[in-house]
C-alpha positions as CSV (number, residue, x, y, z in Angstrom):
1,M,12.9,3.5,-19.8
2,P,10.0,5.5,-18.3
3,T,6.6,4.2,-19.2
4,S,3.9,6.1,-21.0
5,A,1.4,7.9,-18.8
6,R,-1.6,6.6,-20.8
7,F,-4.1,4.8,-18.6
8,R,-5.7,1.6,-19.9
9,P,-8.7,0.5,-17.7
10,R,-9.1,-2.8,-19.6
11,R,-5.5,-3.7,-18.9
12,L,-6.0,-2.9,-15.2
13,L,-9.0,-5.3,-15.1
14,A,-7.0,-8.0,-17.0
15,L,-4.1,-7.7,-14.6
16,A,-6.4,-7.9,-11.6
17,T,-8.0,-11.2,-12.8
18,D,-5.7,-13.2,-15.1
19,S,-3.1,-14.5,-12.7
20,R,-3.1,-16.8,-9.7
21,P,-1.5,-14.2,-7.3
22,A,-4.1,-11.6,-8.3
23,Q,-7.0,-14.1,-8.0
24,G,-5.7,-15.3,-4.7
25,Y,-5.5,-11.8,-3.4
26,L,-9.1,-11.1,-4.5
27,A,-10.3,-14.3,-2.8
28,L,-8.5,-13.2,0.4
29,F,-10.1,-9.8,0.2
30,G,-13.5,-11.4,-0.4
31,L,-13.0,-13.5,2.7
32,G,-12.1,-10.4,4.7
33,L,-15.4,-8.7,3.5
34,L,-17.3,-11.8,4.7
35,V,-15.7,-11.6,8.1
36,L,-16.5,-7.8,8.2
37,F,-20.2,-8.4,7.6
38,L,-20.6,-11.5,9.8
39,A,-18.4,-10.4,12.7
40,P,-18.0,-6.6,12.5
41,D,-16.7,-6.5,16.1
42,S,-14.0,-9.1,15.5
43,P,-10.4,-7.9,15.3
44,Y,-10.3,-9.6,11.9
45,A,-12.9,-7.1,10.6
46,M,-10.0,-4.8,9.9
47,A,-8.8,-7.3,7.2
48,P,-10.3,-5.5,4.2
49,V,-8.7,-2.2,5.2
50,L,-5.3,-3.7,5.8
51,L,-5.4,-5.8,2.6
52,T,-6.2,-2.7,0.5
53,A,-3.5,-0.5,2.2
54,P,-2.0,1.9,1.6
55,L,-4.7,3.2,-0.8
56,S,-7.5,2.5,1.7
57,F,-5.9,4.8,4.3
58,L,-6.5,7.8,1.9
59,T,-9.9,8.0,3.5
60,V,-8.1,9.8,6.4
61,V,-8.0,12.9,4.2
62,L,-11.2,12.2,2.2
63,P,-14.6,13.4,3.3
64,F,-15.9,9.8,3.8
65,G,-14.8,6.7,5.5
66,A,-15.7,4.2,8.2
67,G,-17.6,5.9,11.0
68,T,-18.5,9.0,9.0
69,A,-21.1,10.9,11.0
70,G,-24.1,12.8,9.8
71,G,-26.9,10.3,10.1
72,G,-29.6,9.3,7.6
73,A,-28.9,9.7,3.9
74,A,-25.5,11.3,4.5
75,E,-24.2,8.4,6.5
76,V,-25.6,5.9,4.0
77,A,-23.9,7.8,1.1
78,A,-20.6,7.8,3.0
79,A,-20.8,4.1,3.6
80,V,-21.5,3.4,-0.1
81,L,-18.6,5.6,-1.1
82,Y,-16.4,3.9,1.4
83,G,-17.4,0.5,0.2
84,G,-16.8,1.5,-3.4
85,W,-13.4,2.9,-2.5
86,L,-12.4,-0.3,-0.8
87,L,-13.4,-2.3,-3.9
88,L,-11.4,0.0,-6.1
89,C,-8.4,-0.3,-3.9
90,A,-8.7,-4.0,-4.0
91,L,-8.8,-4.0,-7.7
92,V,-5.7,-1.8,-8.0
93,N,-3.8,-4.0,-5.5
94,A,-4.8,-7.1,-7.3
95,A,-3.6,-5.6,-10.6
96,A,-0.3,-4.8,-8.9
97,F,0.1,-8.4,-7.9
98,G,-0.8,-9.4,-11.4
99,A,1.8,-7.1,-12.9
100,L,4.4,-8.4,-10.5
101,A,3.6,-12.0,-11.5
102,R,4.5,-11.3,-15.1
103,R,8.2,-11.5,-15.8
104,P,9.7,-8.3,-17.2
105,D,11.7,-10.4,-19.7
106,L,13.7,-13.6,-19.9
107,A,16.8,-12.0,-18.4
108,P,19.1,-13.9,-16.0
109,S,18.1,-13.7,-12.3
110,A,20.5,-10.9,-11.4
111,R,19.2,-8.7,-14.2
112,L,15.7,-9.6,-13.3
113,R,16.2,-8.4,-9.7
114,R,17.7,-5.1,-11.0
115,T,14.7,-4.7,-13.4
116,L,12.2,-5.2,-10.5
117,L,14.0,-2.7,-8.3
118,A,14.2,-0.2,-11.1
119,A,10.4,-0.2,-11.2
120,A,10.5,1.7,-7.9
121,V,12.1,4.8,-9.5
122,D,11.8,4.8,-13.3
123,N,8.1,6.0,-13.5
124,W,6.2,8.9,-12.0
125,P,3.6,7.0,-9.9
126,A,6.4,5.1,-8.1
127,R,8.5,8.2,-7.7
128,A,5.6,10.1,-6.3
129,Y,4.9,7.3,-3.8
130,V,8.5,7.2,-2.7
131,A,8.4,11.0,-2.1
132,V,5.3,10.5,0.1
133,V,7.0,7.8,2.1
134,A,10.2,9.9,2.4
135,A,8.2,12.9,3.6
136,A,6.2,10.8,6.1
137,L,9.4,9.2,7.5
138,G,11.2,12.5,7.5
139,T,8.4,14.1,9.6
140,F,8.5,11.1,12.0
141,L,12.3,11.4,12.4
142,Y,12.2,15.1,13.0
143,A,9.4,14.7,15.6
144,V,11.3,11.9,17.4
145,L,14.8,13.3,17.3
146,L,14.4,17.1,17.3
147,S,10.9,17.9,18.5
148,P,10.2,18.2,22.3
149,D,6.8,16.5,21.7
150,P,6.8,13.8,19.0
151,G,3.1,13.1,19.6
152,F,1.7,10.6,17.1
153,A,4.2,11.4,14.3
154,G,4.7,7.6,13.8
155,I,1.2,7.3,12.3
156,W,2.3,9.0,9.0
157,P,5.0,6.5,7.9
158,L,2.8,3.7,9.3
159,I,0.0,4.7,6.9
160,A,2.2,5.6,4.0
161,A,4.0,2.3,3.9
162,A,1.1,0.0,5.0
163,P,0.4,-2.8,5.2
164,L,4.0,-4.1,5.8
165,S,4.8,-1.1,8.0
166,F,2.6,-2.6,10.6
167,L,5.0,-5.5,10.7
168,A,7.9,-3.0,11.1
169,A,6.0,-1.5,14.1
170,A,5.5,-4.9,15.7
171,V,9.2,-5.8,15.2
172,S,10.4,-2.4,16.6
173,A,8.2,-2.5,19.7
174,P,10.5,-4.7,21.8
175,A,13.6,-2.6,20.8
176,E,12.0,0.4,22.4
177,H,12.7,-1.2,25.8
178,H,16.4,-1.7,25.0
179,S,19.1,0.2,26.8
180,L,19.8,2.1,23.6
181,P,16.8,4.5,23.2
182,W,17.3,5.1,19.5
183,L,17.2,1.4,18.6
184,G,13.5,1.2,18.3
185,T,13.4,4.3,16.0
186,L,16.2,2.7,13.8
187,V,14.4,-0.6,13.5
188,F,11.1,1.0,12.7
189,S,12.6,3.4,10.2
190,A,14.4,0.6,8.4
191,G,11.2,-1.4,8.3
192,V,9.3,1.5,6.8
193,V,12.0,1.9,4.1
194,L,11.7,-1.8,3.2
195,A,7.9,-1.7,3.3
196,G,7.9,1.4,1.1
197,L,10.3,-0.2,-1.3
198,V,8.0,-3.2,-1.7
199,N,5.0,-0.9,-2.4
200,A,7.0,1.2,-4.8
201,V,8.0,-1.8,-6.8
202,L,4.4,-3.0,-7.0
203,I,3.3,0.5,-8.0
204,G,6.0,0.8,-10.6
205,R,5.3,-2.6,-12.1
206,L,1.6,-1.8,-12.3
207,A,2.4,1.6,-14.0
208,R,4.6,-0.2,-16.5
209,R,2.0,-2.8,-17.4
210,I,-0.9,-0.3,-17.7
211,G,1.1,2.5,-19.4
212,G,3.5,0.4,-21.5
213,P,2.9,-1.1,-24.9
214,S,0.2,-3.7,-25.3
215,S,2.7,-6.4,-26.0
216,C,4.1,-6.4,-22.5
217,G,2.3,-9.6,-21.4
């Protein structure tokens, strides 16, 4: 059954803090922030952005983000907004882990799996996300298979299905040197689909917990 669209901030905060998966995620995010401040030039300084993906990558289309130019007060304001955005993304992701940690019901394992997968399509936030991933992947496939110059089309599905899409890119890289030129594209596309499905399930479970009846704990 589709969930109610009502948003409950208190439930979001509760989901982000009242389970071990959510608490573990927040602790890992905090460690990433510590690395960012202590060693900003380290490759691990990207950890907070990757841990808060895909929401953190929305700064690509927002008027603020890491490295925003302008100097003075404008640059400071952009940095504060970006930091606040990362914290909000971390809170939402932690709540998603918290929602996933709660069993939908006491159904047998086969039904439980179906219930989890249903969360990717039975509510509007998850459906909208699936549509974004599908559009990004479709753009990539069109550019690679039909366009004479694919350019950097792969960046869109990579961002849309992050962070697991980065693993898909790493796995598909060796396949690009295979005698079959389309193998790398196939592996990457399959990885993006799986990464997007995982994210859609998390989004759907979060939407159910926040928008559903208060007795859903």
